[in-house]
C-alpha positions as a Markdown table, in Angstrom:
| # | Residue | x | y | z |
|---|---|---|---|---|
| 1 | Unk | -27.6 | -30.1 | -59.7 |
| 2 | Unk | -25.6 | -29.0 | -56.7 |
| 3 | Unk | -21.8 | -28.5 | -57.2 |
| 4 | Unk | -20.0 | -29.3 | -54.0 |
| 5 | Unk | -16.6 | -27.8 | -53.1 |
| 6 | Unk | -13.9 | -30.4 | -53.3 |
| 7 | Unk | -10.2 | -30.1 | -52.6 |
| 8 | Unk | -7.8 | -32.0 | -54.8 |
| 9 | Unk | -4.6 | -32.7 | -52.9 |
| 10 | Unk | -1.7 | -32.5 | -55.4 |
| 11 | Unk | 0.1 | -35.7 | -54.3 |
| 12 | Unk | 3.8 | -36.1 | -54.5 |
| 13 | Unk | 5.1 | -33.0 | -56.5 |
| 14 | Unk | 7.7 | -35.2 | -58.3 |
| 15 | Unk | 5.1 | -37.6 | -59.6 |
| 16 | Unk | 2.2 | -37.4 | -62.0 |
| 17 | Unk | -0.3 | -36.1 | -59.4 |
| 18 | Unk | 0.0 | -32.4 | -60.5 |
| 19 | Unk | -0.3 | -33.3 | -64.1 |
| 20 | Unk | -3.4 | -35.4 | -63.8 |
| 21 | Unk | -5.0 | -32.8 | -61.6 |
| 22 | Unk | -4.4 | -30.2 | -64.2 |
| 23 | Unk | -5.7 | -32.4 | -67.0 |
| 24 | Unk | -8.8 | -33.3 | -65.0 |
| 25 | Unk | -9.6 | -29.6 | -64.4 |
| 26 | Unk | -9.5 | -29.0 | -68.1 |
| 27 | Unk | -12.4 | -31.6 | -68.6 |
| 28 | Unk | -15.8 | -29.9 | -68.9 |
| 29 | Unk | -17.7 | -32.7 | -67.3 |
| 30 | Unk | -15.4 | -32.5 | -64.3 |
| 31 | Unk | -16.0 | -28.8 | -64.0 |
| 32 | Unk | -19.7 | -29.3 | -64.2 |
| 33 | Unk | -19.7 | -31.9 | -61.3 |
| 34 | Unk | -18.1 | -29.8 | -58.6 |
| 35 | Unk | -16.3 | -26.6 | -57.6 |
| 36 | Unk | -12.7 | -27.6 | -57.5 |
| 37 | Unk | -9.4 | -26.2 | -56.1 |
| 38 | Unk | -6.0 | -27.9 | -55.8 |
| 39 | Unk | -4.3 | -28.1 | -52.4 |
| 40 | Unk | -0.7 | -27.9 | -53.3 |
| 41 | Unk | 2.0 | -25.6 | -54.6 |
| 42 | Unk | 1.1 | -23.1 | -57.4 |
| 43 | Unk | 4.6 | -23.2 | -58.9 |
| 44 | Unk | 4.3 | -26.9 | -59.4 |
| 45 | Unk | 0.9 | -26.6 | -61.0 |
| 46 | Unk | 2.3 | -24.0 | -63.5 |
| 47 | Unk | 4.9 | -26.6 | -64.5 |
| 48 | Unk | 2.3 | -29.3 | -64.7 |
| 49 | Unk | 0.0 | -27.2 | -66.9 |
| 50 | Unk | 3.0 | -26.5 | -69.2 |
| 51 | Unk | 3.8 | -30.2 | -69.4 |
| 52 | Unk | 0.2 | -31.0 | -70.4 |
| 53 | Unk | 0.0 | -28.2 | -72.9 |
| 54 | Unk | -3.0 | -26.7 | -71.1 |
| 55 | Unk | -4.3 | -23.2 | -71.7 |
| 56 | Unk | -5.3 | -22.6 | -68.1 |
| 57 | Unk | -4.0 | -19.9 | -65.8 |
| 58 | Unk | -2.9 | -20.9 | -62.3 |
| 59 | Unk | -4.2 | -18.6 | -59.5 |
| 60 | Unk | -2.6 | -19.0 | -56.0 |
| 61 | Unk | -5.0 | -18.6 | -53.1 |
| 62 | Unk | -4.4 | -18.2 | -49.4 |
| 63 | Unk | -7.9 | -19.5 | -48.3 |
| 64 | Unk | -10.9 | -21.3 | -49.8 |
| 65 | Unk | -13.1 | -18.2 | -49.6 |
| 66 | Unk | -10.9 | -16.5 | -52.2 |
| 67 | Unk | -11.8 | -19.0 | -54.9 |
| 68 | Unk | -14.0 | -18.0 | -57.9 |
| 69 | Unk | -14.1 | -21.5 | -59.4 |
| 70 | Unk | -13.9 | -19.9 | -62.9 |
| 71 | Unk | -13.6 | -22.5 | -65.7 |
| 72 | Unk | -10.5 | -20.8 | -67.3 |
| 73 | Unk | -8.2 | -21.2 | -64.4 |
| 74 | Unk | -6.6 | -23.7 | -62.0 |
| 75 | Unk | -7.1 | -22.4 | -58.5 |
| 76 | Unk | -4.5 | -23.6 | -55.9 |
| 77 | Unk | -4.7 | -23.3 | -52.1 |
| 78 | Unk | -1.0 | -22.5 | -52.2 |
| 79 | Unk | 1.1 | -24.0 | -49.4 |
| 80 | Unk | 4.3 | -22.9 | -51.2 |
| 81 | Unk | 6.3 | -25.9 | -49.9 |
| 82 | Unk | 7.7 | -27.5 | -53.0 |
| 83 | Unk | 9.9 | -25.2 | -55.0 |
| 84 | Unk | 10.4 | -27.0 | -58.4 |
| 85 | Unk | 14.1 | -25.9 | -58.1 |
| 86 | Unk | 14.5 | -28.0 | -55.0 |
| 87 | Unk | 13.7 | -31.4 | -56.5 |
| 88 | Unk | 13.9 | -33.4 | -59.7 |
| 89 | Unk | 10.7 | -34.7 | -61.4 |
| 90 | Unk | 10.5 | -38.4 | -61.3 |
| 91 | Unk | 12.8 | -38.9 | -58.3 |
| 92 | Unk | 12.2 | -39.8 | -54.7 |
| 93 | Unk | 12.6 | -36.7 | -52.4 |
| 94 | Unk | 12.1 | -36.0 | -48.7 |
| 95 | Unk | 11.1 | -32.5 | -49.7 |
| 96 | Unk | 8.2 | -33.9 | -51.8 |
| 97 | Unk | 7.3 | -36.5 | -49.2 |
| 98 | Unk | 6.8 | -33.8 | -46.6 |
| 99 | Unk | 5.0 | -31.6 | -49.0 |
| 100 | Unk | 2.6 | -34.4 | -50.0 |
| 101 | Unk | 1.8 | -35.1 | -46.3 |
| 102 | Unk | 1.1 | -31.4 | -45.7 |
| 103 | Unk | -1.4 | -31.3 | -48.6 |
| 104 | Unk | -3.3 | -34.2 | -47.0 |
| 105 | Unk | -3.2 | -32.6 | -43.6 |
| 106 | Unk | -4.6 | -29.3 | -44.8 |
| 107 | Unk | -7.3 | -31.1 | -46.9 |
| 108 | Unk | -8.4 | -33.0 | -43.8 |
| 109 | Unk | -8.6 | -29.9 | -41.7 |
| 110 | Unk | -10.6 | -28.0 | -44.3 |
| 111 | Unk | -13.1 | -30.9 | -44.6 |
| 112 | Unk | -13.4 | -31.2 | -40.8 |
| 113 | Unk | -14.1 | -27.5 | -40.6 |
| 114 | Unk | -16.7 | -27.7 | -43.4 |
| 115 | Unk | -14.9 | -25.4 | -45.8 |
| 116 | Unk | -14.9 | -28.1 | -48.4 |
| 117 | Unk | -17.2 | -31.1 | -48.8 |
| 118 | Unk | -14.4 | -33.7 | -49.2 |
| 119 | Unk | -11.0 | -34.4 | -50.7 |
| 120 | Unk | -9.8 | -36.1 | -53.8 |
| 121 | Unk | -6.2 | -37.2 | -53.3 |
| 122 | Unk | -3.4 | -37.4 | -55.8 |
| 123 | Unk | -0.9 | -40.3 | -55.5 |
| 124 | Unk | 1.9 | -40.2 | -52.9 |
| 125 | Unk | 5.1 | -42.1 | -52.8 |
| 126 | Unk | 5.8 | -44.4 | -49.8 |
| 127 | Unk | 9.6 | -44.1 | -50.0 |
| 128 | Unk | 9.3 | -40.3 | -50.2 |
| 129 | Unk | 7.0 | -40.2 | -47.2 |
| 130 | Unk | 9.4 | -42.4 | -45.2 |
| 131 | Unk | 12.3 | -40.2 | -46.2 |
| 132 | Unk | 10.4 | -37.2 | -44.8 |
| 133 | Unk | 9.9 | -39.0 | -41.5 |
| 134 | Unk | 6.2 | -39.7 | -42.0 |
| 135 | Unk | 5.2 | -42.5 | -39.7 |
| 136 | Unk | 2.6 | -44.1 | -42.1 |
| 137 | Unk | 3.4 | -45.1 | -45.6 |
| 138 | Unk | -0.1 | -44.8 | -47.2 |
| 139 | Unk | -3.0 | -42.4 | -47.4 |
| 140 | Unk | -5.5 | -44.7 | -45.6 |
| 141 | Unk | -3.5 | -45.0 | -42.4 |
| 142 | Unk | -2.5 | -41.3 | -42.5 |
| 143 | Unk | -6.2 | -40.2 | -42.9 |
| 144 | Unk | -7.3 | -42.5 | -40.1 |
| 145 | Unk | -4.7 | -41.0 | -37.7 |
| 146 | Unk | -5.5 | -37.4 | -38.7 |
| 147 | Unk | -9.2 | -38.0 | -38.1 |
| 148 | Unk | -8.9 | -40.2 | -35.1 |
| 149 | Unk | -10.8 | -43.0 | -36.9 |
| 150 | Unk | -10.6 | -46.6 | -35.6 |
| 151 | Unk | -13.1 | -48.4 | -37.9 |
| 152 | Unk | -12.2 | -47.8 | -41.5 |
| 153 | Unk | -11.7 | -49.8 | -44.7 |
| 154 | Unk | -10.4 | -49.4 | -48.3 |
| 155 | Unk | -13.0 | -49.6 | -51.0 |
| 156 | Unk | -11.9 | -50.0 | -54.6 |
| 157 | Unk | -14.4 | -49.2 | -57.3 |
| 158 | Unk | -14.1 | -50.0 | -61.0 |
| 159 | Unk | -16.6 | -49.8 | -63.8 |
| 160 | Unk | -17.6 | -53.5 | -63.2 |
| 161 | Unk | -16.5 | -54.3 | -59.7 |
| 162 | Unk | -16.5 | -52.9 | -56.1 |
| 163 | Unk | -14.3 | -54.5 | -53.5 |
| 164 | Unk | -13.9 | -53.5 | -49.8 |
| 165 | Unk | -11.0 | -54.9 | -47.8 |
| 166 | Unk | -10.8 | -56.5 | -44.4 |
| 167 | Unk | -7.0 | -56.0 | -44.3 |
| 168 | Unk | -4.8 | -54.0 | -46.6 |
| 169 | Unk | -1.1 | -53.0 | -46.1 |
| 170 | Unk | 0.1 | -55.8 | -44.0 |
| 171 | Unk | 2.4 | -58.8 | -44.6 |
| 172 | Unk | 0.5 | -61.8 | -46.0 |
| 173 | Unk | 1.6 | -64.0 | -43.1 |
| 174 | Unk | -0.2 | -61.7 | -40.7 |
| 175 | Unk | -3.6 | -61.8 | -42.5 |
| 176 | Unk | -5.1 | -65.0 | -40.9 |
| 177 | Unk | -4.6 | -63.5 | -37.4 |
| 178 | Unk | -6.3 | -60.3 | -38.5 |
| 179 | Unk | -9.3 | -62.0 | -40.1 |
| 180 | Unk | -11.5 | -62.0 | -37.0 |
| 181 | Unk | -15.2 | -62.1 | -36.5 |
| 182 | Unk | -15.2 | -58.5 | -35.3 |
| 183 | Unk | -13.1 | -57.2 | -38.2 |
| 184 | Unk | -15.1 | -59.0 | -40.9 |
| 185 | Unk | -18.4 | -57.8 | -39.4 |
| 186 | Unk | -17.1 | -54.3 | -39.3 |
| 187 | Unk | -16.0 | -54.4 | -42.9 |
| 188 | Unk | -19.4 | -55.7 | -44.0 |
| 189 | Unk | -21.1 | -52.9 | -42.2 |
| 190 | Unk | -18.9 | -50.3 | -43.8 |
| 191 | Unk | -19.5 | -51.8 | -47.2 |
| 192 | Unk | -23.2 | -51.7 | -46.8 |
| 193 | Unk | -23.0 | -48.0 | -45.7 |
| 194 | Unk | -20.7 | -47.1 | -48.6 |
| 195 | Unk | -23.1 | -48.6 | -51.1 |
| 196 | Unk | -26.0 | -46.6 | -49.6 |
| 197 | Unk | -23.8 | -43.5 | -50.0 |
| 198 | Unk | -23.5 | -44.4 | -53.6 |
| 199 | Unk | -27.3 | -44.3 | -53.9 |
| 200 | Unk | -27.9 | -48.1 | -53.8 |
| 201 | Unk | -31.0 | -48.4 | -51.6 |
| 202 | Unk | -30.7 | -52.2 | -51.0 |
| 203 | Unk | -27.1 | -53.3 | -51.4 |
| 204 | Unk | -26.2 | -56.9 | -52.1 |
| 205 | Unk | -22.9 | -57.9 | -50.5 |
| 206 | Unk | -20.9 | -61.1 | -50.9 |
| 207 | Unk | -17.9 | -62.2 | -48.8 |
| 208 | Unk | -14.8 | -64.0 | -50.0 |
| 209 | Unk | -13.3 | -66.9 | -48.2 |
| 210 | Unk | -9.7 | -66.5 | -47.0 |
| 211 | Unk | -8.5 | -69.9 | -48.1 |
| 212 | Unk | -8.7 | -71.7 | -51.5 |
| 213 | Unk | -12.2 | -72.9 | -52.3 |
| 214 | Unk | -13.3 | -70.9 | -49.2 |
| 215 | Unk | -11.7 | -73.5 | -47.0 |
| 216 | Unk | -13.5 | -76.5 | -48.4 |
| 217 | Unk | -15.4 | -77.2 | -45.2 |
| 218 | Unk | -12.2 | -76.9 | -43.1 |
| 219 | Unk | -10.0 | -79.0 | -45.4 |
| 220 | Unk | -7.8 | -76.0 | -46.3 |
| 221 | Unk | -8.2 | -73.9 | -43.1 |
| 222 | Unk | -10.8 | -73.0 | -40.5 |
| 223 | Unk | -10.9 | -69.2 | -40.7 |
| 224 | Unk | -14.2 | -69.4 | -42.7 |
| 225 | Unk | -15.9 | -71.5 | -40.0 |
| 226 | Unk | -14.4 | -69.7 | -37.0 |
| 227 | Unk | -14.6 | -66.0 | -38.1 |
| 228 | Unk | -16.1 | -65.3 | -41.5 |
| 229 | Unk | -19.3 | -67.4 | -41.3 |
| 230 | Unk | -20.2 | -66.0 | -37.9 |
| 231 | Unk | -19.6 | -62.5 | -39.0 |
| 232 | Unk | -21.9 | -63.0 | -42.0 |
| 233 | Unk | -24.6 | -64.4 | -39.7 |
| 234 | Unk | -24.2 | -61.4 | -37.4 |
| 235 | Unk | -24.6 | -59.0 | -40.3 |
| 236 | Unk | -27.7 | -60.9 | -41.6 |
| 237 | Unk | -29.2 | -60.5 | -38.1 |
| 238 | Unk | -28.8 | -56.7 | -38.6 |
| 239 | Unk | -30.8 | -57.1 | -41.9 |
| 240 | Unk | -27.8 | -56.6 | -44.2 |
| 241 | Unk | -28.1 | -58.5 | -47.4 |
| 242 | Unk | -24.9 | -60.4 | -47.4 |
| 243 | Unk | -24.0 | -64.0 | -48.3 |
| 244 | Unk | -20.9 | -66.2 | -48.4 |
| 245 | Unk | -18.1 | -67.0 | -47.9 |
| 246 | Unk | -17.5 | -67.9 | -51.5 |
| 247 | Unk | -14.3 | -68.9 | -53.3 |
| 248 | Unk | -12.7 | -65.7 | -54.4 |
| 249 | Unk | -11.7 | -66.9 | -57.9 |
| 250 | Unk | -15.3 | -67.3 | -59.0 |
| 251 | Unk | -17.0 | -64.7 | -56.8 |
| 252 | Unk | -15.2 | -61.8 | -58.5 |
| 253 | Unk | -16.5 | -62.8 | -61.9 |
| 254 | Unk | -20.1 | -63.2 | -60.5 |
| 255 | Unk | -19.9 | -59.7 | -58.9 |
| 256 | Unk | -18.4 | -58.2 | -62.1 |
| 257 | Unk | -21.4 | -59.8 | -64.0 |
| 258 | Unk | -23.9 | -57.9 | -61.8 |
| 259 | Unk | -24.9 | -60.5 | -59.1 |
| 260 | Unk | -23.6 | -58.4 | -56.2 |
| 261 | Unk | -23.0 | -54.7 | -55.6 |
| 262 | Unk | -19.9 | -55.1 | -53.4 |
| 263 | Unk | -17.4 | -57.9 | -52.5 |
| 264 | Unk | -15.7 | -58.1 | -49.1 |
| 265 | Unk | -12.2 | -59.3 | -49.7 |
| 266 | Unk | -9.9 | -60.6 | -46.9 |
| 267 | Unk | -6.6 | -59.1 | -48.0 |
| 268 | Unk | -4.9 | -56.6 | -50.4 |
| 269 | Unk | -4.2 | -58.6 | -53.5 |
| 270 | Unk | -7.4 | -60.7 | -53.3 |
| 271 | Unk | -9.3 | -57.4 | -53.9 |
| 272 | Unk | -6.9 | -55.3 | -55.8 |
| 273 | Unk | -5.9 | -57.8 | -58.5 |
| 274 | Unk | -9.3 | -58.3 | -60.1 |
| 275 | Unk | -10.3 | -54.6 | -59.9 |
| 276 | Unk | -7.0 | -53.6 | -61.7 |
| 277 | Unk | -7.1 | -56.5 | -64.1 |
| 278 | Unk | -10.5 | -55.2 | -65.3 |
| 279 | Unk | -9.6 | -51.5 | -65.2 |
| 280 | Unk | -6.0 | -51.1 | -66.1 |
| 281 | Unk | -4.6 | -51.6 | -69.6 |
| 282 | Unk | -1.0 | -51.4 | -70.6 |
| 283 | Unk | 0.0 | -51.2 | -74.3 |
| 284 | Unk | 3.5 | -52.6 | -74.8 |
| 285 | Unk | 3.8 | -51.3 | -78.3 |
| 286 | Unk | 3.1 | -47.7 | -77.1 |
| 287 | Unk | 5.0 | -48.3 | -73.7 |
| 288 | Unk | 2.1 | -46.6 | -72.0 |
| 289 | Unk | -1.0 | -47.2 | -69.8 |
| 290 | Unk | -4.0 | -46.8 | -72.1 |
| 291 | Unk | -6.5 | -47.5 | -69.4 |
| 292 | Unk | -6.4 | -46.5 | -65.7 |
| 293 | Unk | -10.0 | -46.9 | -64.6 |
| 294 | Unk | -10.7 | -47.3 | -60.9 |
| 295 | Unk | -10.9 | -45.2 | -57.7 |
| 296 | Unk | -10.2 | -45.8 | -54.0 |
| 297 | Unk | -12.6 | -44.6 | -51.3 |
| 298 | Unk | -11.7 | -44.7 | -47.6 |
| 299 | Unk | -14.9 | -45.8 | -45.9 |
| 300 | Unk | -15.6 | -45.0 | -42.3 |
| 301 | Unk | -13.9 | -41.6 | -42.0 |
| 302 | Unk | -15.8 | -38.6 | -40.7 |
| 303 | Unk | -14.9 | -36.8 | -43.9 |
| 304 | Unk | -15.3 | -37.8 | -47.6 |
| 305 | Unk | -12.1 | -39.0 | -49.3 |
| 306 | Unk | -11.8 | -40.5 | -52.8 |
| 307 | Unk | -8.5 | -41.2 | -54.5 |
| 308 | Unk | -7.0 | -42.3 | -57.8 |
| 309 | Unk | -6.2 | -46.0 | -57.8 |
| 310 | Unk | -2.6 | -45.8 | -59.0 |
| 311 | Unk | 0.8 | -44.6 | -57.9 |
| 312 | Unk | 3.1 | -41.7 | -58.6 |
| 313 | Unk | 4.4 | -43.2 | -61.9 |
| 314 | Unk | 7.8 | -41.5 | -61.6 |
| 315 | Unk | 8.8 | -43.1 | -65.0 |
| 316 | Unk | 6.0 | -41.1 | -66.7 |
| 317 | Unk | 6.2 | -37.9 | -64.7 |
| 318 | Unk | 7.3 | -34.9 | -66.8 |
| 319 | Unk | 6.9 | -36.7 | -70.1 |
| 320 | Unk | 3.4 | -35.5 | -70.9 |
| 321 | Unk | 2.0 | -39.0 | -71.1 |
| 322 | Unk | 0.2 | -39.2 | -67.8 |
| 323 | Unk | -3.2 | -40.7 | -68.0 |
| 324 | Unk | -5.9 | -38.6 | -66.0 |
| 325 | Unk | -8.7 | -41.2 | -66.3 |
| 326 | Unk | -8.6 | -42.3 | -62.7 |
| 327 | Unk | -8.4 | -38.8 | -61.4 |
| 328 | Unk | -11.5 | -37.8 | -63.5 |
| 329 | Unk | -13.4 | -40.8 | -62.2 |
| 330 | Unk | -12.3 | -40.0 | -58.6 |
| 331 | Unk | -13.6 | -36.4 | -58.8 |
| 332 | Unk | -16.9 | -37.6 | -60.4 |
| 333 | Unk | -17.4 | -40.2 | -57.7 |
| 334 | Unk | -16.6 | -37.8 | -54.9 |
| 335 | Unk | -19.0 | -35.2 | -56.3 |
| 336 | Unk | -21.8 | -37.8 | -56.4 |
| 337 | Unk | -21.1 | -38.9 | -52.9 |
| 338 | Unk | -20.9 | -35.4 | -51.6 |
| 339 | Unk | -24.3 | -34.7 | -53.1 |
| 340 | Unk | -25.7 | -37.8 | -51.5 |
| 341 | Unk | -24.6 | -36.5 | -48.1 |
| 342 | Unk | -26.3 | -33.1 | -48.4 |
| 343 | Unk | -27.1 | -30.8 | -46.7 |
| 344 | Unk | -23.6 | -31.6 | -45.1 |
| 345 | Unk | -22.1 | -30.9 | -48.5 |
| 346 | Unk | -21.8 | -27.2 | -49.1 |
| 347 | Unk | -22.6 | -25.1 | -52.1 |
| 348 | Unk | -25.0 | -25.2 | -55.1 |
């Protein structure tokens, strides 16, 4: 089995990103799936390893070619831009926001140059990015700008459900104007391509309606009739196996039960809520997340990017309670997708 080279961007240094990266690198099945290095700050990773009680040495690298990918160490492409003495763990910081952006920027460049097969991104904090003067508040928009990508979409993947989004980080009042025939068709195409990247030869896609009951034949809105239905017809003429629009409240259960490989959602919470309801578990008695299953894939980029599907969890950072489940899943998914794209993916 080939082991592609993947870069793990550390995320916000004040959050749980460094800790879950360190814990994931201690997992044998993660090591077996890919050759991994962290893109971040070696000093922060030393602290993260100590918090997690890990017996792994941290080695700072200046370039990817220096990596040995040995199983007893955490290798860090060291940008040396987040001195632990300059910020507090669990607090918003412009220093950390700027550092997190620079990790993404370096990871994109390495992937574009073919030094790594893709990036797995740790969580960033929107407030910290804004404090650092970063124009975009989230990974998806940052990655699109850095790669010059116009047609892209967010795909969430849980164990039972995969959902790709027509719109994401916009105010709800703007969504109906953005649900156009062209945008819905583009998202269907991206969903079909993503499923094929995952090794599904004949993907089955289903599309949500925007309105309750998928508009009820125009009773609750006409976006289905004017935009969504024509887009589905266009996609079917391209021999994409897609049906709908269906009421979102029942469609998600049908997809989770195996009827469809991917659902096209119209807006952020329509897609995120069912994926996270199925994959996230919070235990009030333990005051901890006991399940954090799910990953985020940016579809349409010229590079491979997979991410954890949760935030920086400042309230957990530094306590030794961070759950690495989503990071482990993200690395495994990225490794599988990189192998499916070979020979573009490097390494054996």
